[in-house]
C-alpha positions, -999 to +999 in steps of 0.1 A: +442-585-004+453-568+029+442-598+048+470-618+033+495-592+046+478-591+080+483-629+084+519-629+073+529-598+092+512-608+125+526-643+124+561-631+117+559-604+143+546-629+170+576-652+162+601-624+163+587-606+193+579-636+216+614-637+231+611-600+239+576-604+253+584-633+276+604-611+301+575-586+301+550-613+308+571-626+337+575-591+351+537-586+349+531-619+366+554-609+395+540-574+400+507-555+404+477-579+404+497-606+387+477-604+355+496-607+322+467-599+298+437-576+299+408-584+277+383-556+270+352-558+248+355-535+218+332-528+188+344-543+155+329-553+121+292-553+118+290-534+151+297-566+170+319-568+201+351-588+204+377-593+231+407-570+224+439-581+241+465-559+258+492-564+284+477-554+318+486-518+327+457-509+350+438-524+379+412-549+369+384-528+381+398-495+368+368-487+344+345-487+375+369-465+396+372-427+396+385-417+362+365-443+343+377-448+307+401-419+308+436-421+322+453-392+339+489-384+347+501-404+377+468-423+377+466-443+409+449-471+390+481-477+370+501-509+377+539-506+382+548-514+346+518-495+332+534-461+324+562-476+305+541-501+286+515-474+276+540-448+267+559-471+243+526-488+231+541-522+240+509-529+258+492-532+224+514-560+211+490-589+222+466-575+196+488-594+170+468-624+182+435-605+174+449-598+139+459-634+133+424-645+144+408-620+120+392-597+146+415-569+134+438-557+107+473-542+110+456-509+097+421-498+103+400-477+126+409-481+163+382-503+180+364-485+208+345-496+238+307-493+232+303-460+251+331-442+232+320-458+199+286-443+203+302-408+206+309-412+168+282-397+144+257-425+134+267-423+097+303-428+106+294-458+128+276-474+099+306-470+076+330-484+102+307-514+107+315-524+071+352-529+078+374-544+105+393-523+130+431-521+132+461-522+155+469-487+141+452-463+117+449-426+108+431-418+140+457-435+161+485-417+144+469-383+146+460-388+183+492-406+192+494-384+224+457-382+232+461-389+269+487-361+272+465-338+253+435-344+276+455-338+307+457-301+299+419-297+295+396-292+325+365-310+313+383-337+293+353-360+290+332-332+273+362-322+251+367-359+240+330-364+233+323-331+215+356-323+198+379-353+195+354-380+187+337-364+157+371-355+141+386-389+149+357-407+133+362-386+101+398-397+101+389-434+106+363-431+078+389-415+055+409-447+055+379-469+048+368-446+019+403-444+004+415-479+013+441-494-011+471-516-006+493-485-011+476-466+017+478-496+039+516-496+036+518-459+039+499-460+072+522-487+085+551-463+077+533-433+093+527-455+124+564-463+127+573-426+124+547-416+150+562-441+175+599-433+168+594-396+163+566-382+185+550-351+171+557-361+135+531-346+112+538-365+080+502-376+080+491-341+070+506-348+035+477-372+027+454-357+002+418-346+009+420-350+046+391-338+068+396-303+079+411-300+114+386-283+138+398-250+152+397-264+188+422-291+178+447-270+159+468-261+189+473-298+196+478-315+163 
């Protein structure tokens, strides 16, 4: 049932937002490395990879440069428009095309690159492989400011792998296990609130959520 909403919402959003996105595309073409889009392989349904689309915010070769998959404050790999597009999440808008194609849903688990996907417990990977990923989801809402959180941690890669990933995967699986049309719309509303009101904790009102690890309580 949610697939029908995905098609309608993504099509309408593309039509409405295209006039807004055209100036962004022109600006990207005239700055940085002159790329408009960035396609990165992410893990989706059945554990298969697909090309996730974003507006370009980093140098083409950024995954192979110091910093790897993690972005730091004032990251030298960032393109001129990168900080603004990433902070506002506007860089994610091209994924509406992924949704229309059926690679993704409006709501689901956030698709990861293979390396980060494999940080998730194996049982959680198996459950996520039964469903399609989303533009937003519970993990995305809870970790809305993940990059900023990691900046204050010395060994951020270890913290991400050992603390954030296991809890994030439980949140992603929570949506799959409790998936209903009602929760789908509730998560859309929680996503809007997370974008418009950073730090909003309305998601904590959901019933039977996985318990927050002690190490994450100061941050979420």
